[in-house]
N, C-alpha and C positions, 0 to 999 in steps of 0.2 A: 800463899800458892798459885800458881800458874800451870796452866794447862791451855793448850792452842791443839785445835780442831781444825784440820782440812776441810775447806765444804764443796763441793762439787753440788751445780745447781743453784749456783745463784745470776742472777744474771742485769740489777738492775739498783739502787733502790731502795726500794719499796722491798725487793728480797732482803737488805742488810738489817733493817728495819726488822720486819718478820724475824729472823732468827735472830735479832739483839732482845725483843721484846719474851720472844722464846724461853731464851737463855735468861736471864734477868727475871723469869718467876721461880725458878729453884730458886727453894732456903738454901744459903749458903754462897752462893753468889754473890759479887759484893760487884762487880763491872765486867762487864762486854763490850771489844771494841772489834767490829769485823773491818776490815780489808776486802773489797773486794776482786780490784785487779791479781791481789797473790791469792785472793778463796780461800781465805783462814780468819778463823773469830779465835781471839783468845780471851781465857776467862779466868779474872781473879776469882779464885775462890778466899774463902774464911776460912772451909774445911774442907778433907778428900771430899769429894763426890763420884763415885763411881763413872768410870769411861761407859759401859752401857748403857747410865741412866741421861750422861751428858748427850750420846748418839742420837737414842732414844727420844729426846727434846726435840735433837734437830731433822731428824724424819721426820717426827711426827706433824712439827711443821713444813716440811715436804721438800725436801735438799736430803743429800746425801752424804753422807761423814767418811772421809777417805781413810783420816788414819787420826786419834788424836794420842799427842804426849805429850809429856812434861816438859814444864819452862824450868 
């Protein structure tokens, strides 16, 4: 399963690494690909993780979530 998270507030490579590291800490996350230019992260999941949890992780890392969609 894949989800795409549109993220506001990222402006540099450090932001990308910070979001990637935060999401990779979640159990069930198999991979994360963050696109700085387009302001999104694609998350590969081994099981369904509730959008509320994904949003909380990104927001705890210091960024805003605009929307989360299933792919």
